[in-house]
PQR file with spaces between the fields and no chain letter, atoms N, CA, C, O and H, PARSE charges and radii, in Angstrom:
ATOM       1  N    MET     1       1.004   -0.857    0.194 -0.4000 1.5000
ATOM       2  CA   MET     1       0.195    0.170    0.088 -0.0000 2.0000
ATOM       3  C    MET     1       0.907    1.106   -0.059  0.5500 1.7000
ATOM       4  O    MET     1       1.810    1.260    0.763 -0.5500 1.4000
ATOM       5  N    ASN     2       0.692    2.426   -1.577 -0.4000 1.5000
ATOM       6  CA   ASN     2       1.288    3.363   -0.901 -0.0000 2.0000
ATOM       7  C    ASN     2       0.763    4.339   -0.073  0.5500 1.7000
ATOM       8  O    ASN     2      -0.455    4.381    0.106 -0.5500 1.4000
ATOM       9  H    ASN     2      -0.042    2.301   -2.245  0.4000 1.0000
ATOM      10  N    THR     3       1.636    5.265    0.549 -0.4000 1.5000
ATOM      11  CA   THR     3       1.392    6.134    1.468 -0.0000 2.0000
ATOM      12  C    THR     3       1.180    7.453    0.769  0.5500 1.7000
ATOM      13  O    THR     3       1.825    7.832   -0.209 -0.5500 1.4000
ATOM      14  H    THR     3       2.625    5.231    0.404  0.4000 1.0000
ATOM      15  N    PRO     4       0.050    8.221    1.468 -0.5600 1.5000
ATOM      16  CA   PRO     4      -0.103    9.455    0.466  0.2800 2.0000
ATOM      17  C    PRO     4       1.207   10.168    0.599  0.5500 1.7000
ATOM      18  O    PRO     4       1.882    9.930    1.601 -0.5500 1.4000
ATOM      19  N    PRO     5       1.724   11.171   -0.462 -0.5600 1.5000
ATOM      20  CA   PRO     5       2.410   11.577    0.273  0.2800 2.0000
ATOM      21  C    PRO     5       2.823   12.550    0.842  0.5500 1.7000
ATOM      22  O    PRO     5       4.009   12.563    1.169 -0.5500 1.4000
ATOM      23  N    GLY     6       1.901   13.771    1.164 -0.4000 1.5000
ATOM      24  CA   GLY     6       1.745   14.723    2.440 -0.0000 2.0000
ATOM      25  C    GLY     6       1.291   16.024    1.954  0.5500 1.7000
ATOM      26  O    GLY     6       0.847   15.851    0.819 -0.5500 1.4000
ATOM      27  H    GLY     6       0.937   13.760    0.898  0.4000 1.0000
ATOM      28  N    LYS     7       1.231   16.858    2.193 -0.4000 1.5000
ATOM      29  CA   LYS     7       0.362   18.334    2.602 -0.0000 2.0000
ATOM      30  C    LYS     7       1.477   19.384    2.901  0.5500 1.7000
ATOM      31  O    LYS     7       1.996   19.386    4.017 -0.5500 1.4000
ATOM      32  H    LYS     7       1.591   16.998    3.115  0.4000 1.0000
ATOM      33  N    GLY     8       2.010   20.608    1.595 -0.4000 1.5000
ATOM      34  CA   GLY     8       2.346   21.431    2.017 -0.0000 2.0000
ATOM      35  C    GLY     8       4.199   20.745    1.591  0.5500 1.7000
ATOM      36  O    GLY     8       4.775   20.129    0.694 -0.5500 1.4000
ATOM      37  H    GLY     8       1.589   20.606    0.688  0.4000 1.0000
ATOM      38  N    LEU     9       4.633   21.698    3.601 -0.4000 1.5000
ATOM      39  CA   LEU     9       5.756   20.833    3.268 -0.0000 2.0000
ATOM      40  C    LEU     9       6.634   19.884    3.728  0.5500 1.7000
ATOM      41  O    LEU     9       7.851   19.816    3.901 -0.5500 1.4000
ATOM      42  H    LEU     9       4.165   22.198    4.329  0.4000 1.0000
ATOM      43  N    ASP    10       5.514   19.044    3.907 -0.4000 1.5000
ATOM      44  CA   ASP    10       5.736   17.818    4.590 -0.0000 2.0000
ATOM      45  C    ASP    10       5.623   16.746    3.552  0.5500 1.7000
ATOM      46  O    ASP    10       5.269   17.122    2.434 -0.5500 1.4000
ATOM      47  H    ASP    10       4.525   19.099    3.767  0.4000 1.0000
ATOM      48  N    ARG    11       5.848   15.570    3.721 -0.4000 1.5000
ATOM      49  CA   ARG    11       6.313   14.709    2.618 -0.0000 2.0000
ATOM      50  C    ARG    11       6.715   13.111    3.791  0.5500 1.7000
ATOM      51  O    ARG    11       7.432   12.918    4.773 -0.5500 1.4000
ATOM      52  H    ARG    11       6.136   15.265    4.628  0.4000 1.0000
ATOM      53  N    ARG    12       5.619   12.144    2.816 -0.4000 1.5000
ATOM      54  CA   ARG    12       6.302   10.984    3.642 -0.0000 2.0000
ATOM      55  C    ARG    12       6.371   10.344    2.122  0.5500 1.7000
ATOM      56  O    ARG    12       5.879   10.680    1.046 -0.5500 1.4000
ATOM      57  H    ARG    12       5.037   12.301    2.019  0.4000 1.0000
ATOM      58  N    LEU    13       7.310    9.142    2.598 -0.4000 1.5000
ATOM      59  CA   LEU    13       7.329    8.325    1.249 -0.0000 2.0000
ATOM      60  C    LEU    13       8.096    7.210    1.568  0.5500 1.7000
ATOM      61  O    LEU    13       8.491    7.015    2.717 -0.5500 1.4000
ATOM      62  H    LEU    13       7.710    8.868    3.472  0.4000 1.0000
ATOM      63  N    ASP    14       8.413    6.226    0.341 -0.4000 1.5000
ATOM      64  CA   ASP    14       8.561    5.143    0.719 -0.0000 2.0000
ATOM      65  C    ASP    14      10.207    5.303    0.044  0.5500 1.7000
ATOM      66  O    ASP    14      10.571    6.270   -0.625 -0.5500 1.4000
ATOM      67  H    ASP    14       8.092    6.385   -0.593  0.4000 1.0000
ATOM      68  N    TRP    15      11.357    3.715    0.520 -0.4000 1.5000
ATOM      69  CA   TRP    15      12.396    3.818    0.239 -0.0000 2.0000
ATOM      70  C    TRP    15      12.612    2.531   -0.520  0.5500 1.7000
ATOM      71  O    TRP    15      11.798    1.612   -0.613 -0.5500 1.4000
ATOM      72  H    TRP    15      11.062    2.929    1.063  0.4000 1.0000
ATOM      73  N    ARG    16      13.714    2.585   -1.005 -0.4000 1.5000
ATOM      74  CA   ARG    16      14.225    0.632   -1.332 -0.0000 2.0000
ATOM      75  C    ARG    16      15.488    1.401   -1.945  0.5500 1.7000
ATOM      76  O    ARG    16      15.785    2.394   -2.608 -0.5500 1.4000
ATOM      77  H    ARG    16      14.375    3.332   -0.930  0.4000 1.0000
ATOM      78  N    ASP    17      15.969    0.431   -1.371 -0.4000 1.5000
ATOM      79  CA   ASP    17      17.868   -0.001   -1.774 -0.0000 2.0000
ATOM      80  C    ASP    17      17.998   -1.277   -2.045  0.5500 1.7000
ATOM      81  O    ASP    17      17.173   -2.089   -2.463 -0.5500 1.4000
ATOM      82  H    ASP    17      15.728   -0.376   -0.832  0.4000 1.0000
ATOM      83  N    MET    18      19.395   -1.411   -1.701 -0.4000 1.5000
ATOM      84  CA   MET    18      20.029   -2.904   -1.702 -0.0000 2.0000
ATOM      85  C    MET    18      19.859   -3.566   -0.681  0.5500 1.7000
ATOM      86  O    MET    18      19.930   -4.791   -0.771 -0.5500 1.4000
ATOM      87  H    MET    18      20.066   -0.752   -1.361  0.4000 1.0000
ATOM      88  N    TYR    19      19.458   -2.655    1.171 -0.4000 1.5000
ATOM      89  CA   TYR    19      19.774   -3.308    2.077 -0.0000 2.0000
ATOM      90  C    TYR    19      18.115   -3.604    2.416  0.5500 1.7000
ATOM      91  O    TYR    19      17.790   -4.473    3.225 -0.5500 1.4000
ATOM      92  H    TYR    19      19.400   -1.660    1.244  0.4000 1.0000
ATOM      93  N    GLY    20      17.213   -2.844    1.756 -0.4000 1.5000
ATOM      94  CA   GLY    20      15.661   -3.161    1.651 -0.0000 2.0000
ATOM      95  C    GLY    20      14.768   -2.020    1.892  0.5500 1.7000
ATOM      96  O    GLY    20      14.831   -1.242    0.940 -0.5500 1.4000
ATOM      97  H    GLY    20      17.477   -2.138    1.099  0.4000 1.0000
ATOM      98  N    THR    21      14.078   -1.686    2.677 -0.4000 1.5000
ATOM      99  CA   THR    21      12.984   -1.155    2.578 -0.0000 2.0000
ATOM     100  C    THR    21      12.660   -0.571    3.819  0.5500 1.7000
ATOM     101  O    THR    21      12.945   -1.030    4.925 -0.5500 1.4000
ATOM     102  H    THR    21      14.027   -2.318    3.450  0.4000 1.0000
ATOM     103  N    GLY    22      11.861    0.784    3.498 -0.4000 1.5000
ATOM     104  CA   GLY    22      11.472    1.536    4.585 -0.0000 2.0000
ATOM     105  C    GLY    22      10.677    2.795    4.220  0.5500 1.7000
ATOM     106  O    GLY    22      10.540    3.359    3.135 -0.5500 1.4000
ATOM     107  H    GLY    22      11.629    1.157    2.600  0.4000 1.0000
ATOM     108  N    LYS    23      10.117    3.119    5.630 -0.4000 1.5000
ATOM     109  CA   LYS    23       9.575    4.625    4.974 -0.0000 2.0000
ATOM     110  C    LYS    23      10.249    5.675    5.619  0.5500 1.7000
ATOM     111  O    LYS    23      11.279    5.501    6.269 -0.5500 1.4000
ATOM     112  H    LYS    23      10.229    2.661    6.512  0.4000 1.0000
ATOM     113  N    LEU    24       9.593    6.970    5.428 -0.4000 1.5000
ATOM     114  CA   LEU    24      10.854    8.088    5.491 -0.0000 2.0000
ATOM     115  C    LEU    24       9.802    9.252    5.415  0.5500 1.7000
ATOM     116  O    LEU    24       8.769    9.149    4.752 -0.5500 1.4000
ATOM     117  H    LEU    24       8.756    7.111    4.900  0.4000 1.0000
ATOM     118  N    PHE    25      10.197   10.555    6.267 -0.4000 1.5000
ATOM     119  CA   PHE    25       8.736   11.116    7.171 -0.0000 2.0000
ATOM     120  C    PHE    25      10.059   12.424    6.973  0.5500 1.7000
ATOM     121  O    PHE    25      11.236   12.373    7.328 -0.5500 1.4000
ATOM     122  H    PHE    25      11.036   10.638    6.805  0.4000 1.0000
ATOM     123  N    ILE    26       9.321   13.504    6.292 -0.4000 1.5000
ATOM     124  CA   ILE    26      10.863   14.560    5.904 -0.0000 2.0000
ATOM     125  C    ILE    26       9.622   15.589    6.066  0.5500 1.7000
ATOM     126  O    ILE    26       8.484   15.372    5.650 -0.5500 1.4000
ATOM     127  H    ILE    26       8.364   13.545    6.004  0.4000 1.0000
ATOM     128  N    THR    27      10.112   16.893    6.832 -0.4000 1.5000
ATOM     129  CA   THR    27       9.576   18.109    7.065 -0.0000 2.0000
ATOM     130  C    THR    27      10.368   19.543    5.915  0.5500 1.7000
ATOM     131  O    THR    27      11.265   20.037    6.597 -0.5500 1.4000
ATOM     132  H    THR    27      11.037   17.070    7.169  0.4000 1.0000
ATOM     133  N    ILE    28      10.322   20.055    4.938 -0.4000 1.5000
ATOM     134  CA   ILE    28      11.400   21.094    4.388 -0.0000 2.0000
ATOM     135  C    ILE    28      10.677   22.045    5.114  0.5500 1.7000
ATOM     136  O    ILE    28       9.561   22.173    5.619 -0.5500 1.4000
ATOM     137  H    ILE    28       9.593   19.653    4.383  0.4000 1.0000
ATOM     138  N    ARG    29      11.953   22.804    4.951 -0.4000 1.5000
ATOM     139  CA   ARG    29      11.859   24.415    5.796 -0.0000 2.0000
ATOM     140  C    ARG    29      11.640   25.334    4.531  0.5500 1.7000
ATOM     141  O    ARG    29      12.124   25.309    3.399 -0.5500 1.4000
ATOM     142  H    ARG    29      12.859   22.700    4.541  0.4000 1.0000
ATOM     143  N    ARG    30      10.715   26.164    5.166 -0.4000 1.5000
ATOM     144  CA   ARG    30       9.582   27.033    4.109 -0.0000 2.0000
ATOM     145  C    ARG    30      10.459   27.419    3.035  0.5500 1.7000
ATOM     146  O    ARG    30       9.964   27.236    1.923 -0.5500 1.4000
ATOM     147  H    ARG    30      10.322   26.185    6.085  0.4000 1.0000
ATOM     148  N    ASP    31      12.069   28.087    3.059 -0.4000 1.5000
ATOM     149  CA   ASP    31      13.093   28.651    2.439 -0.0000 2.0000
ATOM     150  C    ASP    31      13.224   27.429    1.258  0.5500 1.7000
ATOM     151  O    ASP    31      13.327   27.723    0.067 -0.5500 1.4000
ATOM     152  H    ASP    31      12.471   28.236    3.963  0.4000 1.0000
ATOM     153  N    TYR    32      13.213   26.444    1.595 -0.4000 1.5000
ATOM     154  CA   TYR    32      13.776   25.225    0.750 -0.0000 2.0000
ATOM     155  C    TYR    32      15.119   25.146    0.869  0.5500 1.7000
ATOM     156  O    TYR    32      15.713   25.078   -0.207 -0.5500 1.4000
ATOM     157  H    TYR    32      13.129   26.205    2.563  0.4000 1.0000
ATOM     158  N    SER    33      16.109   25.129    2.336 -0.4000 1.5000
ATOM     159  CA   SER    33      17.065   25.184    2.265 -0.0000 2.0000
ATOM     160  C    SER    33      17.683   23.683    2.830  0.5500 1.7000
ATOM     161  O    SER    33      18.803   23.174    2.883 -0.5500 1.4000
ATOM     162  H    SER    33      15.626   25.184    3.210  0.4000 1.0000
ATOM     163  N    GLY    34      16.637   23.378    3.122 -0.4000 1.5000
ATOM     164  CA   GLY    34      16.860   21.891    4.034 -0.0000 2.0000
ATOM     165  C    GLY    34      15.692   21.179    4.029  0.5500 1.7000
ATOM     166  O    GLY    34      14.659   21.440    3.412 -0.5500 1.4000
ATOM     167  H    GLY    34      15.728   23.792    3.079  0.4000 1.0000
ATOM     168  N    PHE    35      16.025   19.869    5.071 -0.4000 1.5000
ATOM     169  CA   PHE    35      14.939   19.320    5.533 -0.0000 2.0000
ATOM     170  C    PHE    35      15.207   18.746    6.801  0.5500 1.7000
ATOM     171  O    PHE    35      16.293   18.634    7.368 -0.5500 1.4000
ATOM     172  H    PHE    35      16.864   19.657    5.572  0.4000 1.0000
ATOM     173  N    THR    36      13.846   18.326    7.248 -0.4000 1.5000
ATOM     174  CA   THR    36      14.644   17.393    8.860 -0.0000 2.0000
ATOM     175  C    THR    36      14.192   16.333    8.893  0.5500 1.7000
ATOM     176  O    THR    36      14.273   16.914    7.811 -0.5500 1.4000
ATOM     177  H    THR    36      12.963   18.417    6.787  0.4000 1.0000
ATOM     178  N    GLY    37      13.683   15.116    8.988 -0.4000 1.5000
ATOM     179  CA   GLY    37      13.056   14.192    9.516 -0.0000 2.0000
ATOM     180  C    GLY    37      13.542   12.572   10.161  0.5500 1.7000
ATOM     181  O    GLY    37      14.605   12.341   10.737 -0.5500 1.4000
ATOM     182  H    GLY    37      13.617   14.644    9.867  0.4000 1.0000
ATOM     183  N    LYS    38      12.636   11.754    9.923 -0.4000 1.5000
ATOM     184  CA   LYS    38      13.078   10.335   10.508 -0.0000 2.0000
ATOM     185  C    LYS    38      13.317    9.613    9.534  0.5500 1.7000
ATOM     186  O    LYS    38      13.450   10.254    8.492 -0.5500 1.4000
ATOM     187  H    LYS    38      11.773   11.942    9.455  0.4000 1.0000
ATOM     188  N    TRP    39      13.469    8.127    9.410 -0.4000 1.5000
ATOM     189  CA   TRP    39      13.375    6.959    8.409 -0.0000 2.0000
ATOM     190  C    TRP    39      13.315    6.195    9.169  0.5500 1.7000
ATOM     191  O    TRP    39      13.764    6.509   10.271 -0.5500 1.4000
ATOM     192  H    TRP    39      13.361    7.607   10.257  0.4000 1.0000
ATOM     193  N    GLN    40      12.787    4.922    9.014 -0.4000 1.5000
ATOM     194  CA   GLN    40      12.455    3.446    9.367 -0.0000 2.0000
ATOM     195  C    GLN    40      12.583    2.643    8.538  0.5500 1.7000
ATOM     196  O    GLN    40      11.834    2.575    7.564 -0.5500 1.4000
ATOM     197  H    GLN    40      12.422    4.666    8.119  0.4000 1.0000
ATOM     198  N    ASP    41      13.893    1.596    8.824 -0.4000 1.5000
ATOM     199  CA   ASP    41      13.165    0.192    7.636 -0.0000 2.0000
ATOM     200  C    ASP    41      11.977   -0.532    8.001  0.5500 1.7000
ATOM     201  O    ASP    41      11.185   -0.262    8.904 -0.5500 1.4000
ATOM     202  H    ASP    41      14.501    1.651    9.615  0.4000 1.0000
ATOM     203  N    GLN    42      11.947   -1.802    6.913 -0.4000 1.5000
ATOM     204  CA   GLN    42      10.567   -2.544    6.929 -0.0000 2.0000
ATOM     205  C    GLN    42      10.440   -3.511    8.230  0.5500 1.7000
ATOM     206  O    GLN    42       9.752   -4.529    8.154 -0.5500 1.4000
ATOM     207  H    GLN    42      12.590   -2.021    6.179  0.4000 1.0000
ATOM     208  N    THR    43      11.109   -3.170    9.401 -0.4000 1.5000
ATOM     209  CA   THR    43      10.489   -3.703   10.417 -0.0000 2.0000
ATOM     210  C    THR    43      10.051   -2.752   11.289  0.5500 1.7000
ATOM     211  O    THR    43       9.472   -3.045   12.335 -0.5500 1.4000
ATOM     212  H    THR    43      11.668   -2.343    9.463  0.4000 1.0000
ATOM     213  N    GLY    44      10.322   -1.430   10.880 -0.4000 1.5000
ATOM     214  CA   GLY    44       9.608   -0.623   11.598 -0.0000 2.0000
ATOM     215  C    GLY    44      10.207    0.307   12.997  0.5500 1.7000
ATOM     216  O    GLY    44       9.585    0.903   13.876 -0.5500 1.4000
ATOM     217  H    GLY    44      10.792   -1.191   10.030  0.4000 1.0000
ATOM     218  N    SER    45      11.321    0.172   12.817 -0.4000 1.5000
ATOM     219  CA   SER    45      11.938    0.426   13.797 -0.0000 2.0000
ATOM     220  C    SER    45      13.732    0.105   13.166  0.5500 1.7000
ATOM     221  O    SER    45      14.401   -0.418   12.275 -0.5500 1.4000
ATOM     222  H    SER    45      11.825   -0.313   12.102  0.4000 1.0000
ATOM     223  N    PRO    46      13.765    0.705   14.139 -0.5600 1.5000
ATOM     224  CA   PRO    46      14.180    1.816   14.635  0.2800 2.0000
ATOM     225  C    PRO    46      13.535    3.006   14.105  0.5500 1.7000
ATOM     226  O    PRO    46      13.423    2.941   12.881 -0.5500 1.4000
ATOM     227  N    ASN    47      13.056    4.115   14.643 -0.4000 1.5000
ATOM     228  CA   ASN    47      13.106    5.725   13.698 -0.0000 2.0000
ATOM     229  C    ASN    47      14.573    6.340   13.804  0.5500 1.7000
ATOM     230  O    ASN    47      15.287    6.319   14.806 -0.5500 1.4000
ATOM     231  H    ASN    47      13.148    4.168   15.637  0.4000 1.0000
ATOM     232  N    GLU    48      14.895    6.930   12.468 -0.4000 1.5000
ATOM     233  CA   GLU    48      16.307    7.421   12.782 -0.0000 2.0000
ATOM     234  C    GLU    48      16.472    8.710   12.288  0.5500 1.7000
ATOM     235  O    GLU    48      16.273    8.724   11.073 -0.5500 1.4000
ATOM     236  H    GLU    48      14.315    6.947   11.654  0.4000 1.0000
ATOM     237  N    LEU    49      16.722    9.665   12.691 -0.4000 1.5000
ATOM     238  CA   LEU    49      16.807   10.940   12.015 -0.0000 2.0000
ATOM     239  C    LEU    49      17.752   11.116   11.632  0.5500 1.7000
ATOM     240  O    LEU    49      18.863   10.778   12.041 -0.5500 1.4000
ATOM     241  H    LEU    49      16.883    9.653   13.678  0.4000 1.0000
ATOM     242  N    TRP    50      17.270   11.973   10.334 -0.4000 1.5000
ATOM     243  CA   TRP    50      18.222   12.607    8.964 -0.0000 2.0000
ATOM     244  C    TRP    50      17.429   13.910    8.660  0.5500 1.7000
ATOM     245  O    TRP    50      16.257   14.223    8.874 -0.5500 1.4000
ATOM     246  H    TRP    50      16.367   12.247   10.002  0.4000 1.0000
ATOM     247  N    ASP    51      18.590   14.628    8.025 -0.4000 1.5000
ATOM     248  CA   ASP    51      18.287   15.742    7.834 -0.0000 2.0000
ATOM     249  C    ASP    51      19.408   16.003    6.230  0.5500 1.7000
ATOM     250  O    ASP    51      20.239   15.393    5.557 -0.5500 1.4000
ATOM     251  H    ASP    51      19.541   14.374    7.851  0.4000 1.0000
ATOM     252  N    GLY    52      18.752   17.227    6.283 -0.4000 1.5000
ATOM     253  CA   GLY    52      20.084   18.198    5.374 -0.0000 2.0000
ATOM     254  C    GLY    52      19.711   19.200    4.903  0.5500 1.7000
ATOM     255  O    GLY    52      18.602   19.719    5.021 -0.5500 1.4000
ATOM     256  H    GLY    52      18.077   17.723    6.830  0.4000 1.0000
ATOM     257  N    VAL    53      20.691   19.587    4.274 -0.4000 1.5000
ATOM     258  CA   VAL    53      20.825   20.877    3.916 -0.0000 2.0000
ATOM     259  C    VAL    53      21.307   20.899    2.112  0.5500 1.7000
ATOM     260  O    VAL    53      22.082   20.204    1.455 -0.5500 1.4000
ATOM     261  H    VAL    53      21.592   19.165    4.178  0.4000 1.0000
ATOM     262  N    ARG    54      20.544   21.883    1.825 -0.4000 1.5000
ATOM     263  CA   ARG    54      21.207   22.819    0.227 -0.0000 2.0000
ATOM     264  C    ARG    54      22.848   22.861    0.477  0.5500 1.7000
ATOM     265  O    ARG    54      23.620   23.234    1.361 -0.5500 1.4000
ATOM     266  H    ARG    54      19.914   22.448    2.358  0.4000 1.0000
ATOM     267  N    CYS    55      22.903   22.309   -0.714 -0.4000 1.5000
ATOM     268  CA   CYS    55      24.517   22.330   -1.239 -0.0000 2.0000
ATOM     269  C    CYS    55      24.947   23.900   -2.043  0.5500 1.7000
ATOM     270  O    CYS    55      26.083   24.077   -2.482 -0.5500 1.4000
ATOM     271  H    CYS    55      22.276   22.006   -1.431  0.4000 1.0000
């Protein structure tokens, strides 16, 4: 089941890579200079912090 992508600056995304799958929940800064959020793997735990800034 796909998660709705969110509204405004909040996003809920599915991810997949060579190690597994999971969910990503981020909030983009109003000036689009970066984001903060959490991700989790397919087991649903742990919730790991993740953030980024524009290069």
